[in-house]
N, C-alpha and C positions, 0 to 999 in steps of 0.2 A: 422337320415339327417348329412349329410357334409358341414362343411361349409369352405368356402374357400373366403379370403379376405373381408371379414366381410358379406357375405351374404351369405344366406339359399338357398340351390340346395335342389330339391325334390329327394329323392330317386327312383330307378326303380319302388319301387311297387308304390309309388306313382302317378309315372308318368304313371304308368300303368293303374291303377284307375281311374286319369285321365281322360287319353287316351278313357278308356271304357265306362265312364260316356258322352264324348261329342259321342262316334258315339250311343249310345244311343238315344242321343237327336235330332240327327241325322233322327231319326226312328220315331219321335214325337209320343211316348208313349199314349199321352193322348188322341190324333186324334183316335190312332190304338185301342183306348179300344173302342170308340163309334161302330169302324167298325166291330171289333167283335160280339159286341151287335148286331148291325144289322142283320149279316151274323148267327150269333145264330138265332133270329127270323125266317128268312127263311127259313133255315134248318130244323128247327122244325116244322114250318107250312105245309112246303112240304113231312113230313114224312108220308109213310103210313106203315102200320102195325106195331110191334113194334120198339120201337126209338133204333138208330145204335149210341151209345155213341164215337166210336170208329168213326163213319164216320165223327162225326159234328168235332172231334178232328183232323183228317186229314184235314176239310176244312177248319177250323179254322189256323190251323199251314201255308197251303198254300197261306191262304188269307194273313195270319199277315204277311209270308215274302215278297209277294207281293207288298204288302199297305209300309211296311217298305222301301222296295226298292224305290218305287216311290217317298216317302217323302225326301229319302235323294238325289235322282237326280233332284228332285224340287228346292233342297237347293243349288245344285251346279250350277242350271241353273240361278240361281236369289242370288247369293251368292255378287255382287256387289252393288245391290242395295238394298239387306240386310242391307248390311251396312253403306246406307243412313237413314235408319230408325230407331227410338230409341228403337222400340217394339225388332228387330232380331236384330239389331248391336251386341248383346253380343256373337251369337248365334256361334259354333264353326269355320263355316266356314269363314265369312266377320272379327271376330276377331281376325285370325289366327292360331288355336290354333290348328287344322287339314288342310291340304294341300288339294286341289279340286282334284287333280289326286288320292289320297287315298279315296276320298267321293265316286270318280265316281265310281272307282273298289268297293268298297263297295256296293253302290246302282245297281251294274250292278250284282255281285254275288247274290244277294239277290234278286232280279227281278228274274234274271233266276232261280235261285233253288227253288223260291216260283211257277215260272210258270211249270218247270219241275215233281216238287212233287203234285201238282194237278192234272199233267197231268197222274200219272202213280198210287197215292196212292187215287183220287177220280174219276173224269171223266173227258174227252175232253172236256166237254161244261164246265165246269166249271173254266179249265185252260184258254181257250178261252176268259168266259168273264173278267178273272182276266188282262189276258193281254189287252186285249180290252180297261177296265179300263185304266191301267197305260199310254196307249199311246194315248189315248184319254184326260189324264188329261198333261200330261208331252208335246202333242205337237199340241194342241187346248188350252186348258184353258191358259195355264200357259205362252205361248205369247201374248195369247189377251188380259190378264190383264194389259198389256203397251197400249193397241190399243185401247179398246172400254168397256164400262160398263155393256157391254152384255154378258160380260165374266162369271159374274155372272148365269149366266140363262145357256149358254153350259156348263159352269162348275157345275152345278145340275146335270149332266146327269150320268158323270164319280161317282159323290157323292154319287147319287141311287144305284149303281151296287151292292156292297156289299148285297142287300137283293138277286137280281138276283142271285149271286154266291151263296151264300146260298139254296136258293134253288135249285138250278140244282146241288149242292154237294149232296142232298137229296135225287134228284127224277132223274137226270140224263135230265129231261126237261124243260121250261119254260111255264106253265100254266097261263090260264088268272088271277089266282088268285094272282098268285106271281105280277103282275102287280098294283094290291091295293096296295101293301107295298111298294112298288117301288116308286109309285105317292105319301105316305105319308111321304116318307123320301124327295121326290126331293121336294114336297112344304115347309117342315120343313125348308130345308136351307135358303130360301129369308129372314125369320124375322129373321133366326140365324146369316147370314153373313151380311146383312144390316145393320143390327144393328151394327155388326163388324167394318164394313166400316164407320159409321156416328163416334164412338169413335174411330177411328185412321183414319180422312178424312184429315188431315195434314201430318200425318206420311207418306200417300200412295201416297200424291201430292207432297213430297221431294223427294219423289224415280220414280215418274214419271208413278207410276201406276193408271188407271184410274178404280177406283172401283164404282164412283158416276158419273152421268152427269155432265158434266161442268155447264150447264143452273142452276142446281138445287143446287145455293147458300146458299141457306135457308133450303139447305136440306127436303124442303116440300113434293115435288114429291117423295122420298125416303120413307118417313115416311107416306105416302100415299100407297104406296108398299108395306111395311111389314104392315098396315091394310090390305089390300085385298087378302097378300096370307097367310095369318094367319087366314080368314074367310073361306078362299077356302079350307084351310086344315081342320079345324074345322067341315066342314059340310062333306070333305073327308071321315074322319074316323068313322062317322054317317051311313054312306052309307051300312055298313053289315049290319044293322038293317033289311032290305027287307030281308034279309036272314038268319033270325032267329039269328038276332043280339041279343035281349032280353030286357029287360027291365035294367037287372044290367050293361050289358055292355053299353046301351046308356045313362045310370045316371053317368057311371064314363067317359066316352070320354064328354059329355056337361059339367060335375063339372071340369074336366082336361083343356078344353077349354076355360072358364070360365077364370079359373087362367090365362091364357097363354094372353087370350085377354085384361085383365085388366093392364097389364104391357104393353101392347103395344098401348092401347088406351092413355096410361097416355103418353107415349113415343110421341103419334099424336098429342099432345099441345103445346111440348118443345121441345125444340134442345139440353138439356141435354145430357153429355154425360155418368152422374150419372145413367139416367132411361136408357139410350141406353145398357150399361151395365145390368142395370137390365132385359132387353129384352132378353141379351143374356143369363144370367142364368139361368131364366125363362123356355127358351128353353131347355137348357141341362135338367132339371126338368122335362118339360111336355114329352122330347122324349120316355126316357125310362116308363113312365106311360104307356103311348099310346101302346107302342110295346108290354108291360106288359097285359094290356088289350086285346089285339090282341090275343097275345098266351093264355090268360087266356079264351077267348069266344070258341077258339079248345078245351081246355080241357073238 
């Protein structure tokens, strides 16, 4: 470390590590972990014959690149408003640690690299689905967050697309069974993201995001939505019972649903942000269990 006029300046190595950490933050690694998990489930369920680990890795690499590019470009678009919210003000762009131009180029390179990689190493359908996800997320969902609460509904479509990307990566087509997996992830997003919106209602309002309807001042409508979508989700996960799901599958899905509904019904009776947070955490536990049960059903 070099000392100049009583101040401590970071060494080139420290600056490099700091920048690397910030670029990594732009890609939203925690979100990408969920994306890779759902993509893997779609890939595995679509496999016919011997499981191709090389094909899975290629699908995950391409999907990860496109997802990282999408997250980066999203933060470029929202950097001004991110700076107005407590939960996002410390991100690399609103805090000024990275320049918008640098982040934009980084996002573009990741997105193009991911799309091309999927087209060459996997197949054209997987590449088209990934790029469609990027475009719908950035050009539809992102702008609508400041216009209408329906953004959650429209954003759930690109949010559930990784299941189809994984399916297409394995089979080169989208079969009717793929839509079941898509439906599970589509429905799961509503209790998850609406609970987050309840947690950060004031923060979103400060930045002008219309994540919740203006008439729902007591959040009663939103909490009812969370219950309704959770019930539909739990019922949906049990539908494969008619297709030889078996008692083990039914029991597992039922118990997972009871666990999730327990936290959701507690939130339904209260406006507590703590309970909203517990619903978010419960949803993060619930989804891997459900995906695991679906995958185990095939095995």
